[in-house]
RODO-2510 file (C-alpha; in nm, 4 decimals, decimal comma):
residues 406
     n   res          X          Y          Z
     1     m     2,9707    -5,1209    -0,3034
     2     t     3,1472    -5,0141     0,0180
     3     g     3,1995    -4,6583     0,1282
     4     t     3,5569    -4,6707     0,0069
     5     e     3,4787    -4,5547    -0,3461
     6     l     3,2497    -4,2787    -0,2182
     7     a     3,5199    -4,1616     0,0205
     8     a     3,7687    -4,1643    -0,2649
     9     l     3,5438    -3,9375    -0,4715
    10     a     3,5065    -3,7040    -0,1752
    11     a     3,8801    -3,7002    -0,1182
    12     w     3,9429    -3,6144    -0,4808
    13     a     3,6843    -3,3324    -0,4658
    14     q     3,8438    -3,2079    -0,1444
    15     s     4,1797    -3,1825    -0,3181
    16     c     4,0207    -2,9779    -0,5978
    17     l     3,8107    -2,7470    -0,3772
    18     p     3,9841    -2,4172    -0,4717
    19     e     3,9389    -2,4905    -0,8432
    20     l     3,5775    -2,6039    -0,7960
    21     i     3,4907    -2,2887    -0,6001
    22     e     3,6479    -2,0650    -0,8635
    23     a     3,4650    -2,2512    -1,1410
    24     a     3,1279    -2,2196    -0,9640
    25     c     3,1846    -1,8469    -0,8998
    26     a     3,2820    -1,7878    -1,2633
    27     a     2,9756    -1,9768    -1,3901
    28     t     2,7496    -1,7808    -1,1548
    29     v     2,8840    -1,4452    -1,2672
    30     d     2,8668    -1,5492    -1,6320
    31     r     2,5090    -1,6765    -1,6228
    32     i     2,3342    -1,4492    -1,3714
    33     p     2,3392    -1,0713    -1,4385
    34     f     2,2471    -0,9970    -1,0761
    35     y     2,5756    -1,1431    -0,9520
    36     r     2,7687    -1,0044    -1,2470
    37     e     2,6712    -0,6495    -1,1493
    38     g     2,8028    -0,7054    -0,7977
    39     k     2,6025    -0,4143    -0,6546
    40     i     2,4400    -0,6081    -0,3704
    41     v     2,6518    -0,9244    -0,3488
    42     d     3,0126    -0,8430    -0,4376
    43     a     3,2721    -1,0905    -0,5634
    44     a     3,4240    -1,1515    -0,2195
    45     e     3,0875    -1,2339    -0,0587
    46     l     2,9894    -1,4573    -0,3504
    47     h     3,3207    -1,6431    -0,3154
    48     r     3,2606    -1,6984     0,0575
    49     s     2,9058    -1,8215     0,0036
    50     v     2,9952    -2,0593    -0,2802
    51     g     3,2960    -2,1848    -0,0827
    52     a     3,0804    -2,2675     0,2199
    53     n     2,8281    -2,4529     0,0043
    54     m     3,0943    -2,6481    -0,1831
    55     r     3,2740    -2,7537     0,1375
    56     f     2,9423    -2,8631     0,2848
    57     l     2,8653    -3,0772    -0,0216
    58     v     3,2013    -3,2445    -0,0257
    59     g     3,1800    -3,3114     0,3484
    60     a     2,8353    -3,4665     0,3061
    61     i     2,9661    -3,6980     0,0337
    62     a     3,2498    -3,8064     0,2586
    63     q     3,0148    -3,8705     0,5532
    64     p     2,6662    -3,9352     0,4114
    65     q     2,5333    -4,0647     0,7452
    66     a     2,6299    -3,7535     0,9426
    67     p     2,3459    -3,5288     1,0725
    68     l     2,2482    -3,2658     0,8179
    69     d     2,3378    -2,9093     0,9200
    70     l     2,1281    -2,6543     0,7294
    71     e     2,2567    -2,3459     0,9100
    72     a     2,4519    -2,2258     0,6026
    73     p     2,1553    -2,2113     0,3571
    74     t     1,9335    -2,0739     0,6333
    75     a     2,1792    -1,7928     0,7015
    76     t     2,2217    -1,7247     0,3303
    77     g     1,8468    -1,7033     0,2751
    78     r     1,8129    -1,4615     0,5652
    79     r     2,1037    -1,2456     0,4473
    80     r     1,9932    -1,2317     0,0841
    81     a     1,6386    -1,1338     0,1853
    82     m     1,7769    -0,8480     0,3943
    83     q     1,9931    -0,7403     0,0997
    84     g     1,6948    -0,7430    -0,1364
    85     a     1,8443    -1,0090    -0,3627
    86     p     1,5809    -1,1836    -0,5822
    87     l     1,5058    -1,5358    -0,4633
    88     p     1,5128    -1,7055    -0,8104
    89     e     1,8668    -1,5803    -0,8726
    90     v     1,9815    -1,6962    -0,5285
    91     l     1,8418    -2,0452    -0,5891
    92     r     1,9983    -2,0538    -0,9337
    93     c     2,3374    -1,9776    -0,7798
    94     y     2,2914    -2,2773    -0,5523
    95     r     2,2094    -2,5016    -0,8462
    96     i     2,5169    -2,3811    -1,0350
    97     c     2,7338    -2,4658    -0,7345
    98     f     2,5937    -2,8188    -0,7136
    99     t     2,6111    -2,8678    -1,0908
   100     t     2,9753    -2,7604    -1,0956
   101     l     3,0625    -3,0301    -0,8422
   102     w     2,8594    -3,2930    -1,0255
   103     d     3,0179    -3,2148    -1,3631
   104     a     3,3636    -3,2362    -1,2079
   105     l     3,2858    -3,5761    -1,0514
   106     v     3,1504    -3,7062    -1,3831
   107     a     3,4624    -3,5929    -1,5663
   108     h     3,6865    -3,7490    -1,3017
   109     t     3,4969    -4,0795    -1,2938
   110     s     3,4876    -4,1102    -1,6746
   111     r     3,8614    -4,1623    -1,6667
   112     d     3,8130    -4,4619    -1,4360
   113     r     3,6646    -4,7652    -1,6147
   114     e     3,5914    -4,9644    -1,2985
   115     l     3,2337    -5,0568    -1,2131
   116     a     3,2803    -4,9527    -0,8499
   117     a     3,3604    -4,5955    -0,9535
   118     a     3,0447    -4,5775    -1,1667
   119     e     2,8352    -4,7094    -0,8782
   120     a     2,9911    -4,4537    -0,6451
   121     l     2,9040    -4,1780    -0,8934
   122     l     2,5393    -4,2917    -0,9014
   123     s     2,5268    -4,2877    -0,5229
   124     t     2,6762    -3,9399    -0,5290
   125     a     2,4111    -3,8255    -0,7778
   126     s     2,1306    -3,9395    -0,5486
   127     l     2,2957    -3,7713    -0,2506
   128     i     2,3565    -3,4425    -0,4348
   129     l     1,9950    -3,4283    -0,5567
   130     q     1,8699    -3,4854    -0,2037
   131     l     2,1015    -3,2208    -0,0612
   132     t     2,0006    -2,9763    -0,3356
   133     d     1,6334    -3,0104    -0,2436
   134     q     1,6980    -2,9782     0,1295
   135     h     1,9275    -2,6788     0,0825
   136     a     1,6826    -2,5030    -0,1500
   137     l     1,3939    -2,5645     0,0912
   138     a     1,5882    -2,4326     0,3918
   139     l     1,7044    -2,1270     0,1977
   140     t     1,3564    -2,0527     0,0619
   141     e     1,1865    -2,0843     0,4006
   142     s     1,4459    -1,8587     0,5624
   143     y     1,4228    -1,6057     0,2782
   144     r     1,0434    -1,5898     0,2927
   145     a     1,0306    -1,5676     0,6718
   146     t     1,2813    -1,2818     0,6681
   147     t     1,0960    -1,1076     0,3851
   148     a     0,7684    -1,1314     0,5786
   149     h     0,9388    -0,9864     0,8869
   150     l     1,0884    -0,7016     0,6843
   151     m     0,7535    -0,6262     0,5202
   152     l     0,5804    -0,6169     0,8586
   153     a     0,8472    -0,3848     0,9963
   154     r     0,8159    -0,1642     0,6878
   155     q     0,4369    -0,1472     0,7201
   156     e     0,4651    -0,0630     1,0890
   157     r     0,7090     0,2168     1,0103
   158     r     0,4899     0,3488     0,7296
   159     a     0,1890     0,3427     0,9619
   160     a     0,3920     0,5418     1,2156
   161     m     0,4817     0,7991     0,9486
   162     v     0,1146     0,8261     0,8461
   163     e     0,0186     0,8775     1,2093
   164     a     0,2848     1,1489     1,2442
   165     l     0,1452     1,3405     0,9461
   166     l    -0,2191     1,2982     1,0444
   167     t    -0,1574     1,4226     1,3963
   168     g     0,0946     1,6875     1,2940
   169     l     0,3373     1,5425     1,5467
   170     p     0,6414     1,3995     1,3647
   171     g     0,9316     1,2578     1,5643
   172     a     1,2032     1,4667     1,7207
   173     d     1,4385     1,4044     1,4295
   174     t     1,1755     1,3950     1,1532
   175     g     0,9955     1,6958     1,0043
   176     p     0,6677     1,6737     0,8106
   177     w     0,8316     1,6587     0,4686
   178     e     1,0885     1,4057     0,5881
   179     a     0,8006     1,1831     0,6988
   180     a     0,6262     1,2387     0,3640
   181     e     0,9412     1,1488     0,1725
   182     l     0,9812     0,8292     0,3747
   183     l     0,6314     0,7395     0,2534
   184     g     0,7292     0,8229    -0,1054
   185     l     0,4794     1,1084    -0,1399
   186     h     0,5545     1,3433    -0,4320
   187     r     0,6542     1,7014    -0,3581
   188     e     0,5369     1,8164    -0,7013
   189     g     0,1860     1,6794    -0,6627
   190     v    -0,1070     1,7431    -0,4318
   191     l    -0,2270     1,5358    -0,1388
   192     v    -0,5635     1,4155    -0,0146
   193     v    -0,6622     1,2378     0,3043
   194     v    -0,9050     0,9451     0,2986
   195     a    -1,1076     0,8336     0,6016
   196     a    -1,3032     0,5090     0,5705
   197     e    -1,5254     0,3593     0,8368
   198     t    -1,4156     0,0102     0,9451
   199     r    -1,6716    -0,2649     0,8863
   200     a    -1,5964    -0,4334     1,2183
   201     l    -1,3432    -0,3719     1,4920
   202     a    -1,0226    -0,2792     1,3039
   203     e    -1,1367    -0,4537     0,9819
   204     a    -1,0222    -0,2637     0,6742
   205     s    -1,3085    -0,1475     0,4540
   206     l    -1,0634    -0,0582     0,1751
   207     p    -0,8883    -0,3952     0,1394
   208     d    -0,5460    -0,3995    -0,0265
   209     i    -0,5901    -0,0312    -0,1125
   210     e    -0,2212     0,0624    -0,1084
   211     r    -0,1377    -0,2022    -0,3696
   212     r    -0,4434    -0,1185    -0,5816
   213     l    -0,3371     0,2448    -0,5994
   214     a     0,0281     0,1556    -0,6565
   215     d    -0,0774    -0,0529    -0,9570
   216     i    -0,1922     0,2683    -1,1293
   217     g     0,1051     0,4733    -1,0141
   218     i    -0,0521     0,6431    -0,7098
   219     v     0,1572     0,6487    -0,3924
   220     s    -0,0181     0,6306    -0,0564
   221     g     0,0325     0,5470     0,3097
   222     w    -0,2293     0,3966     0,5417
   223     r    -0,3044     0,3406     0,9072
   224     l    -0,5785     0,1221     1,0542
   225     t    -0,7471     0,2272     1,3787
   226     p    -1,0275     0,0424     1,5608
   227     a    -1,2892     0,2737     1,4047
   228     q    -1,1381     0,4037     1,0792
   229     q    -0,8935     0,3245     0,8012
   230     l    -0,6969     0,6421     0,7311
   231     g    -0,4765     0,7195     0,4332
   232     i    -0,2653     0,9945     0,2828
   233     v    -0,2629     0,9801    -0,0966
   234     s    -0,0273     1,1616    -0,3318
   235     v    -0,2069     1,2686    -0,6486
   236     r     0,0124     1,4219    -0,9158
   237     s    -0,1109     1,7663    -1,0141
   238     s    -0,2995     1,7937    -1,3404
   239     g    -0,1577     2,1406    -1,3941
   240     t    -0,4739     2,3157    -1,2809
   241     g    -0,3757     2,3235    -0,9185
   242     t    -0,7129     2,1868    -0,8138
   243     g    -0,6169     1,8246    -0,7780
   244     n    -0,9225     1,7227    -0,9786
   245     g    -0,7314     1,5963    -1,2833
   246     s    -0,6884     1,2421    -1,4017
   247     g    -0,4956     1,1328    -1,0926
   248     y    -0,7752     1,2469    -0,8637
   249     g    -1,0300     1,0851    -1,0920
   250     q    -0,8372     0,7571    -1,0835
   251     l    -0,8278     0,7727    -0,7051
   252     l    -1,2052     0,8198    -0,6892
   253     t    -1,2586     0,5288    -0,9267
   254     v    -1,0448     0,2931    -0,7182
   255     l    -1,2067     0,4025    -0,3934
   256     r    -1,5585     0,3636    -0,5324
   257     t    -1,4883     0,0134    -0,6623
   258     t    -1,3133    -0,0902    -0,3391
   259     a    -1,5023     0,0765    -0,0533
   260     r    -1,7128    -0,1524     0,1635
   261     a    -1,8238     0,1193     0,4052
   262     r    -1,8699     0,4958     0,4290
   263     t    -1,5625     0,6788     0,3010
   264     g    -1,4797     1,0482     0,3084
   265     i    -1,2146     1,2340     0,1070
   266     s    -1,0616     1,5687     0,1915
   267     p    -1,0129     1,8470    -0,0620
   268     a    -0,6728     1,8401    -0,2304
   269     f    -0,3963     2,0318    -0,0528
   270     g    -0,0334     2,1090    -0,1269
   271     a     0,1339     2,1724     0,2098
   272     v     0,2002     1,8542     0,4040
   273     t     0,1591     2,0521     0,7261
   274     d    -0,2125     2,0834     0,6371
   275     t    -0,2627     1,7065     0,6775
   276     p    -0,4337     1,7257     1,0207
   277     r    -0,6823     1,9796     0,8830
   278     a    -0,7461     1,7570     0,5804
   279     l    -0,8089     1,4609     0,8093
   280     r    -1,0798     1,6532     0,9914
   281     l    -1,2477     1,7435     0,6627
   282     a    -1,2303     1,3844     0,5346
   283     q    -1,3902     1,2644     0,8584
   284     a    -1,6583     1,5316     0,8235
   285     a    -1,7353     1,4057     0,4713
   286     l    -1,7614     1,0514     0,6089
   287     a    -1,9904     1,1587     0,8945
   288     g    -2,2252     1,3277     0,6488
   289     l    -2,3015     0,9996     0,4719
   290     p    -2,6026     0,7864     0,5693
   291     p    -2,5013     0,5050     0,8084
   292     g    -2,4656     0,1593     0,6596
   293     r    -2,4081     0,2783     0,3041
   294     a    -2,0853     0,1904     0,1210
   295     e    -2,0490     0,5301    -0,0432
   296     v    -1,7535     0,7583    -0,1182
   297     r    -1,7978     1,1330    -0,0683
   298     p    -1,5389     1,4033    -0,1374
   299     f    -1,5616     1,6976     0,1001
   300     n    -1,6871     2,0126    -0,0677
   301     p    -1,3796     2,2211    -0,1623
   302     s    -1,5511     2,5479    -0,0724
   303     p    -1,3790     2,7348     0,2131
   304     l    -1,7274     2,7948     0,3523
   305     a    -1,7772     2,4230     0,4056
   306     a    -1,4463     2,3973     0,5915
   307     l    -1,5418     2,6948     0,8065
   308     m    -1,8600     2,5176     0,9101
   309     v    -1,6577     2,2177     1,0273
   310     y    -1,4160     2,4245     1,2323
   311     e    -1,6857     2,6475     1,3817
   312     s    -1,9251     2,3678     1,4678
   313     e    -2,1106     2,5533     1,7432
   314     e    -2,1676     2,8567     1,5223
   315     s    -2,2646     2,6343     1,2294
   316     r    -2,5361     2,4711     1,4388
   317     r    -2,6643     2,8119     1,5430
   318     l    -2,6531     2,9322     1,1824
   319     t    -2,8453     2,6269     1,0657
   320     a    -3,1185     2,6815     1,3215
   321     d    -3,1438     3,0564     1,2565
   322     v    -3,1497     3,0383     0,8760
   323     l    -3,3066     2,7015     0,7967
   324     g    -3,5118     2,6473     1,1125
   325     p    -3,8517     2,6677     0,9358
   326     v    -3,7332     2,4229     0,6672
   327     l    -3,5982     2,1809     0,9283
   328     a    -3,9327     2,1923     1,1089
   329     l    -4,1129     2,0445     0,8072
   330     p    -4,2078     1,6766     0,7877
   331     s    -3,9141     1,4575     0,6941
   332     e    -4,0012     1,4060     0,3254
   333     d    -4,0666     1,7760     0,2552
   334     r    -3,7557     1,8788     0,4472
   335     e    -3,5287     1,6436     0,2549
   336     i    -3,6670     1,7492    -0,0850
   337     l    -3,6155     2,1195    -0,0179
   338     l    -3,2659     2,0754     0,1315
   339     q    -3,1558     1,8491    -0,1533
   340     t    -3,2853     2,0915    -0,4147
   341     l    -3,1090     2,3861    -0,2506
   342     m    -2,7785     2,1981    -0,2274
   343     v    -2,7913     2,0720    -0,5860
   344     w    -2,8767     2,4219    -0,7104
   345     l    -2,5800     2,5693    -0,5188
   346     d    -2,3474     2,2978    -0,6536
   347     n    -2,4498     2,3698    -1,0122
   348     n    -2,3939     2,7439    -1,0405
   349     g    -2,7556     2,8292    -0,9637
   350     s    -2,8809     2,6564    -1,2793
   351     a    -3,2370     2,5320    -1,2529
   352     e    -3,1975     2,3413    -1,5800
   353     r    -2,8900     2,1480    -1,4654
   354     s    -3,0422     2,0910    -1,1208
   355     g    -3,3567     1,9538    -1,2828
   356     e    -3,1497     1,7030    -1,4827
   357     i    -2,9766     1,5792    -1,1675
   358     l    -3,2969     1,5677    -0,9630
   359     h    -3,4985     1,4179    -1,2512
   360     c    -3,7594     1,6925    -1,2469
   361     h    -3,8608     1,9952    -1,4557
   362     p    -3,6634     2,3218    -1,4051
   363     n    -3,9897     2,4879    -1,3008
   364     t    -4,0192     2,2326    -1,0202
   365     v    -3,6728     2,3348    -0,9035
   366     r    -3,7745     2,7010    -0,9086
   367     y    -4,0941     2,6256    -0,7170
   368     r    -3,9006     2,4439    -0,4435
   369     l    -3,6509     2,7284    -0,4186
   370     r    -3,9362     2,9791    -0,3802
   371     r    -4,0649     2,7695    -0,0903
   372     v    -3,7206     2,7872     0,0707
   373     q    -3,7214     3,1659     0,0279
   374     d    -4,0728     3,1992     0,1700
   375     l    -3,9923     2,9808     0,4715
   376     t    -3,6552     3,1361     0,5535
   377     g    -3,7159     3,4973     0,4542
   378     r    -3,3917     3,4914     0,2500
   379     v    -3,4020     3,5858    -0,1163
   380     l    -3,1693     3,4023    -0,3554
   381     s    -3,1230     3,7143    -0,5655
   382     d    -2,9882     3,9062    -0,2646
   383     p    -2,6124     3,8561    -0,2000
   384     h    -2,6636     3,8479     0,1759
   385     g    -2,9561     3,6081     0,1502
   386     i    -2,7768     3,3662    -0,0777
   387     a    -2,4619     3,3823     0,1391
   388     e    -2,6581     3,2876     0,4507
   389     l    -2,8492     3,0104     0,2744
   390     a    -2,5295     2,8711     0,1210
   391     a    -2,3494     2,8772     0,4559
   392     a    -2,6428     2,7078     0,6287
   393     a    -2,6651     2,4464     0,3538
   394     y    -2,2947     2,3676     0,3956
   395     a    -2,3481     2,3427     0,7712
   396     v    -2,6274     2,0905     0,7174
   397     r    -2,4093     1,8911     0,4784
   398     v    -2,1170     1,8551     0,7173
   399     a    -2,3256     1,7967     1,0300
   400     d    -2,2440     1,4750     1,2171
   401     k    -2,6167     1,3948     1,2454
   402     p    -2,9192     1,4613     1,0258
   403     p    -3,0481     1,8112     1,1003
   404     k    -3,3504     1,8647     1,3227
   405     s    -3,5457     2,1719     1,4055
   406     a    -3,4216     2,3830     1,6961
***
């Protein structure tokens, strides 16, 4: 077979191009809801895209030896990715365009009984299949490369918004709540800040955390620094105003199953302008954890604990003045007495509950507390004494380093 029959098929298709383009557009709209809606790709743009593809196909049939130009599918893949069009639907549109041309050639050739026409049709089939694969590959590679670029740009912008909230320094044209809304944080919920120690230089210790939280309906934004992975998390209010409802519990569960290094969590807060303060408290909770332990610790919600963080010099002085004799004990005795005091304070002064947590008898708890009273000269039944001991205990808890005697 010479190229004459192939050229004749191409010439016939060329003469029918307007009808072929209309048929491919109609089939696309009929079969693919995405194009039928016309919200992202309207009828005019679809017509232009299908027309370019159809003219390319017909030209390739007419000149099968000509160099292949894949600029059209590459441009389409890039444009559709930027528009947010789903890749499967875009590829299906391409297949419909090619199928429309093939069906038309089959119908035309069936009216011609000559062997040469049938051979030309077979050659055309092989060529169209090859072009379909090459077009689809070029479109897919362009689409994916553009999508990756857009995702990187989006992550960089989100990281910038997180940084703006954490530092309290939004851009000139962006207020705190505008930055929060760009991150998708809920106004009707409460927020928490998470600070996780990196395992190595700028290596996330909460891998894939944004997606993990998104899978359970929790919105967050993250920024990775050389030393810490920092996040702002939107936890929908449970109605109590404390932030300790199911959303907060889900967050803790995800963090505890994901964390590969020390991780601190701030108390819940409602005003986005409080984010820098929350960051400091989350970092204080992190610093209070033993080095090298992959543990998650929420910062104590007591205002007293926050005060100790913000008045660090006074908190150190308070610790030395109130708990100095306890801190001077040998390490094992010191740790037992401090732990017992903190657990007792965290459990409403209940020796029974403290004993359950510490795995000892309530009388043992009471004995240890009497030792604390004897050493410090503060009585736990005296409001002033208990206030000073509680404040000093909070100061010890949020200290950057294990306490030592003055």
